[in-house]
Phi, psi and omega in degrees: 000135180274116186289342177272353188309314184300345182268350182257126171257073185202174178277163178299323180297315179295326176298313181295324176292323184293313183299320176301312176303318175304313187288319178297319181297320179295317179298319183292311186278348178274329196246334179297135181101354178291134176301134187219150177200175178298337177291326188241005182305311184291324178295313176304313178305312180296319182298315186292319178300311182292332177290325179288322183297339181286336185287153184304138171077001182276114178271325178205156183214129170229139184226130174237129169254131181296102178294336179297346179266350178283148180214164177286152172297144182264331181217172178296333184268353183278139167199158182266156171236150179291137176240160183299333180279358172270344191265137160234121187233125176238122177239145170247122177253128176245119179231110185057242183255025179241130173244134179241125166261122182237163187212149166230125173207162177285124181256114183302311183298339178257347187049054181207144175275090189289134170254126182209164174270118185274318190205144176235126183238122177254130178253000000 
């Protein structure tokens, strides 16, 4: 039983979509700005995905960081930080009988890391 259910005045599909948005927003705001390099990109992808999976209702999480944006340090003090346009995140949220597949990725024509619902599956 979901203890928070009594606070939500919406359908199960709406709740699943809400949960999806919360999770994508958490990923974005928690990890954008993290130092990144060729040496830690895989570890960071895994940390983001595993961190998302701990949250309520997350069934699956996949994270890809655009490696074409990574570069060598120009000085000892130079380093890159993760930006929203480097992230591609796919989450599957399961709430009761509804699964929501959501995604965050950079949309070139908008020049924006868009978060959106890709698919809603009702069983």
